[in-house]
C-alpha positions as CSV (number, residue, x, y, z in Angstrom):
1,M,-54.7,-32.7,-57.6
2,A,-57.4,-33.4,-59.8
3,S,-60.3,-32.2,-58.2
4,R,-58.4,-28.8,-57.7
5,R,-58.1,-28.6,-61.4
6,M,-61.4,-28.9,-61.7
7,E,-62.4,-26.6,-59.3
8,T,-59.6,-23.7,-61.0
9,K,-60.9,-23.9,-64.8
10,P,-64.2,-22.8,-64.2
11,V,-62.6,-19.9,-61.6
12,I,-60.4,-19.2,-64.8
13,T,-62.8,-18.9,-67.4
14,C,-64.4,-16.7,-65.5
15,L,-61.8,-14.4,-64.8
16,K,-61.2,-14.5,-68.5
17,T,-64.6,-13.3,-69.6
18,L,-64.7,-10.9,-67.4
19,L,-61.0,-9.7,-68.3
20,I,-61.9,-9.7,-72.1
21,V,-65.2,-7.6,-71.5
22,Y,-63.3,-5.0,-69.5
23,S,-60.4,-5.0,-71.9
24,F,-63.0,-4.4,-74.8
25,V,-64.7,-1.4,-72.5
26,F,-60.8,-0.3,-72.1
27,W,-60.8,0.0,-76.0
28,I,-63.6,1.9,-76.5
29,T,-62.4,4.4,-73.8
30,G,-59.4,4.6,-76.0
31,A,-61.0,5.1,-79.1
32,I,-63.3,8.0,-77.5
33,L,-60.5,9.6,-76.6
34,L,-58.6,9.3,-79.6
35,A,-61.8,10.7,-81.2
36,V,-62.3,13.6,-78.6
37,G,-58.3,14.3,-79.4
38,L,-58.9,14.4,-83.3
39,W,-62.0,16.5,-82.6
40,G,-60.1,18.9,-81.0
41,K,-57.3,18.9,-83.5
42,F,-59.4,20.1,-86.7
43,M,-62.7,21.4,-84.9
44,L,-62.0,23.0,-81.6
45,G,-58.9,24.8,-82.9
46,P,-60.7,28.7,-82.9
47,Y,-61.7,27.7,-79.2
48,I,-58.3,26.6,-77.9
49,S,-56.5,29.6,-79.5
50,L,-58.6,32.1,-77.2
51,I,-57.5,30.4,-74.2
52,A,-53.6,29.7,-75.4
53,D,-51.4,32.7,-77.1
54,N,-49.7,29.6,-78.9
55,S,-50.8,26.6,-80.2
56,T,-51.5,23.9,-77.7
57,N,-50.4,19.9,-77.0
58,A,-54.0,19.5,-75.4
59,P,-55.5,17.4,-78.6
60,Y,-52.4,15.5,-79.4
61,V,-51.8,14.3,-75.8
62,L,-55.3,12.8,-76.0
63,I,-54.5,11.7,-79.6
64,G,-51.3,9.9,-78.4
65,T,-53.2,8.7,-75.1
66,G,-56.3,7.3,-77.1
67,T,-54.0,5.6,-79.2
68,T,-51.9,4.2,-76.6
69,I,-55.2,2.5,-74.6
70,I,-56.2,0.9,-78.2
71,V,-53.0,-0.7,-78.5
72,F,-52.9,-1.9,-74.7
73,G,-56.4,-2.5,-74.6
74,L,-56.0,-5.0,-77.9
75,F,-52.9,-6.2,-76.1
76,G,-55.3,-6.9,-73.0
77,C,-57.7,-9.1,-74.6
78,F,-54.5,-11.4,-76.3
79,A,-52.8,-11.6,-73.1
80,T,-56.1,-12.8,-71.8
81,C,-57.1,-15.3,-74.7
82,R,-53.7,-16.9,-74.8
83,G,-53.8,-17.0,-70.8
84,S,-49.9,-15.8,-70.5
85,P,-49.5,-14.7,-67.0
86,W,-46.4,-12.6,-67.7
87,M,-48.4,-10.7,-70.4
88,L,-51.1,-10.4,-67.8
89,K,-49.0,-8.9,-65.5
90,L,-47.6,-6.4,-67.7
91,Y,-51.1,-5.6,-68.8
92,A,-51.9,-4.9,-65.1
93,M,-48.6,-2.8,-64.7
94,F,-49.5,-0.5,-67.7
95,L,-53.7,-0.2,-66.4
96,S,-51.3,1.1,-62.6
97,L,-49.7,3.7,-65.1
98,V,-52.8,5.0,-66.0
99,F,-54.6,4.5,-62.7
100,L,-51.7,7.2,-61.3
101,A,-51.9,9.6,-64.8
102,E,-55.9,9.7,-64.5
103,L,-55.4,10.5,-60.5
104,V,-52.9,13.1,-61.1
105,A,-54.8,14.7,-64.2
106,G,-58.2,14.7,-61.8
107,I,-56.7,16.6,-59.0
108,S,-55.1,18.7,-60.6
109,G,-58.2,19.3,-63.0
110,F,-60.3,19.9,-59.4
111,V,-57.3,22.3,-58.2
112,F,-57.0,24.3,-61.0
113,R,-60.4,24.3,-62.4
114,H,-61.2,27.9,-61.2
115,E,-57.9,28.9,-62.6
116,I,-59.0,27.4,-65.8
117,K,-62.3,28.9,-66.5
118,G,-61.0,32.5,-65.1
119,T,-58.3,31.8,-67.7
120,F,-60.8,31.8,-70.7
121,L,-63.2,34.5,-69.5
122,R,-60.4,37.0,-69.3
123,T,-59.0,35.9,-72.7
124,Y,-62.8,36.0,-74.2
125,R,-63.3,39.4,-72.4
126,E,-60.1,40.6,-74.2
127,A,-61.0,39.1,-77.7
128,V,-64.3,40.6,-77.9
129,Q,-63.1,44.2,-76.5
130,N,-60.2,43.9,-79.2
131,Y,-62.5,42.7,-81.8
132,N,-61.8,43.6,-85.7
133,A,-63.4,40.9,-87.7
134,K,-60.1,40.0,-89.1
135,D,-57.6,38.5,-86.8
136,E,-57.3,34.9,-85.8
137,R,-58.8,35.8,-82.5
138,S,-61.7,37.5,-84.2
139,R,-62.5,34.8,-86.4
140,A,-62.2,32.5,-83.1
141,V,-65.2,34.7,-81.5
142,D,-67.2,34.8,-84.1
143,N,-66.9,30.5,-85.0
144,V,-67.5,30.1,-80.8
145,Q,-71.0,32.3,-81.2
146,Q,-72.1,30.9,-84.3
147,S,-71.1,27.6,-83.1
148,L,-72.9,28.4,-79.6
149,R,-75.8,30.4,-80.7
150,C,-74.6,33.0,-77.9
151,C,-73.4,36.9,-78.2
152,G,-70.6,38.2,-76.3
153,V,-68.8,37.1,-72.6
154,M,-71.9,37.1,-70.9
155,N,-74.4,38.4,-73.1
156,Y,-74.8,41.1,-76.0
157,T,-74.1,44.2,-73.7
158,S,-70.3,43.0,-73.8
159,W,-70.3,44.0,-77.2
160,F,-71.7,47.9,-76.6
161,S,-67.6,48.6,-74.9
162,S,-65.8,46.9,-77.3
163,A,-63.4,49.0,-79.9
164,Y,-65.8,47.8,-82.9
165,F,-69.0,48.5,-81.7
166,P,-68.9,52.4,-82.1
167,T,-68.3,51.9,-85.7
168,N,-69.9,48.4,-86.6
169,G,-72.2,47.7,-84.1
170,I,-72.1,44.1,-83.2
171,P,-71.1,41.6,-85.1
172,P,-72.8,39.7,-87.5
173,S,-72.0,36.5,-85.7
174,C,-74.3,36.9,-83.3
175,C,-77.5,37.1,-85.5
176,A,-80.3,34.8,-84.7
177,N,-81.4,35.0,-88.3
178,V,-78.9,36.5,-90.8
179,S,-81.5,37.4,-93.2
180,D,-83.2,39.7,-90.8
181,C,-80.1,41.4,-89.6
182,S,-78.8,44.1,-91.1
183,S,-75.9,46.5,-90.5
184,S,-77.8,49.0,-89.3
185,D,-80.0,47.3,-87.0
186,L,-76.6,45.7,-85.5
187,R,-75.6,49.6,-85.0
188,N,-78.8,50.5,-83.1
189,S,-78.5,49.4,-79.6
190,T,-82.0,49.9,-79.3
191,I,-82.9,47.2,-82.0
192,A,-79.8,44.8,-82.4
193,P,-81.1,43.3,-78.5
194,S,-84.2,41.7,-80.4
195,K,-81.9,40.8,-83.8
196,V,-79.2,38.6,-81.8
197,H,-78.8,35.6,-79.7
198,Q,-80.1,36.2,-76.0
199,Q,-78.3,32.7,-74.8
200,V,-75.5,33.0,-72.3
201,S,-72.3,31.4,-73.5
202,V,-72.9,27.8,-72.9
203,F,-68.9,27.2,-73.4
204,T,-68.0,29.7,-70.3
205,H,-70.6,27.8,-67.9
206,T,-71.1,24.2,-69.2
207,H,-67.5,23.1,-71.1
208,T,-65.3,24.3,-68.1
209,H,-67.0,22.5,-65.8
210,T,-66.5,19.2,-67.8
211,R,-65.5,15.9,-65.7
212,V,-63.1,13.3,-67.4
213,P,-66.1,10.5,-67.6
214,A,-64.5,7.6,-66.7
215,P,-63.1,7.0,-62.8
216,P,-59.5,6.4,-62.2
217,G,-61.2,3.3,-60.0
218,T,-61.9,1.6,-63.2
219,C,-58.3,0.7,-63.8
220,L,-58.2,-0.6,-60.5
221,I,-60.8,-3.4,-61.5
222,G,-58.4,-4.3,-64.5
223,M,-55.6,-4.8,-62.9
224,L,-57.5,-6.7,-60.0
225,L,-58.7,-9.2,-62.5
226,A,-55.4,-9.3,-64.3
227,C,-53.6,-10.0,-61.6
228,C,-56.0,-12.4,-60.5
229,L,-56.4,-14.5,-63.4
230,S,-52.5,-14.4,-63.5
231,R,-52.1,-15.9,-60.2
232,F,-55.0,-18.5,-61.1
233,I,-52.9,-19.4,-64.7
234,T,-49.8,-19.9,-62.8
235,A,-51.5,-21.9,-59.8
236,N,-53.2,-24.2,-62.5
237,Q,-50.0,-24.7,-63.9
238,Y,-47.9,-26.0,-61.2
239,E,-50.9,-28.3,-60.1
240,M,-50.5,-29.9,-63.8
241,V,-46.6,-30.0,-63.0
């Protein structure tokens, strides 16, 4: 019996080390989600306002999810260090819920990816056509063009058919060099193209194809480690009795 305990202890030590490393990485993932949620709340408000007429809860979902993962990541480290079988089982149960949530989110994102891109393009095109440099959506368009150094929906020609162009020309937010971009230049359809950003909107082609960096399968690794560790600890306790 003593020899079996001697064989079990190295396995428990190895599983503990692996699970602590996994829990730490899991905790970092939660911190990243929290940071992205806060960034989305305070920095991406203009972009989000182009997609949704009303305020969206997406940043709050990321903040809540990230905070929850951080808490359970710390719980996983504590449960592993303490070697409590019931805590490890609870940790494995939480990871199974995260796995299911990520699986559903991944499938939904894949199925509706074209609809999401189409919605953004449609609303962005409408914002450009109805641009007046005053309302919230117009300010959002300016922020998008200045931040991404792009102009229009696909390029600067999108502005030629807008209600704003006949009187004011292309918005100053399109200017590649503000100091060399006068209002008269922006109203001139021949000169304006040489003064504005030529880059296609990166947001419409890259950001709408963004994928979740962590695949759901990573949660299965944590579940397996937690269940195995719980089983070996329980078996070791039983052998000691």
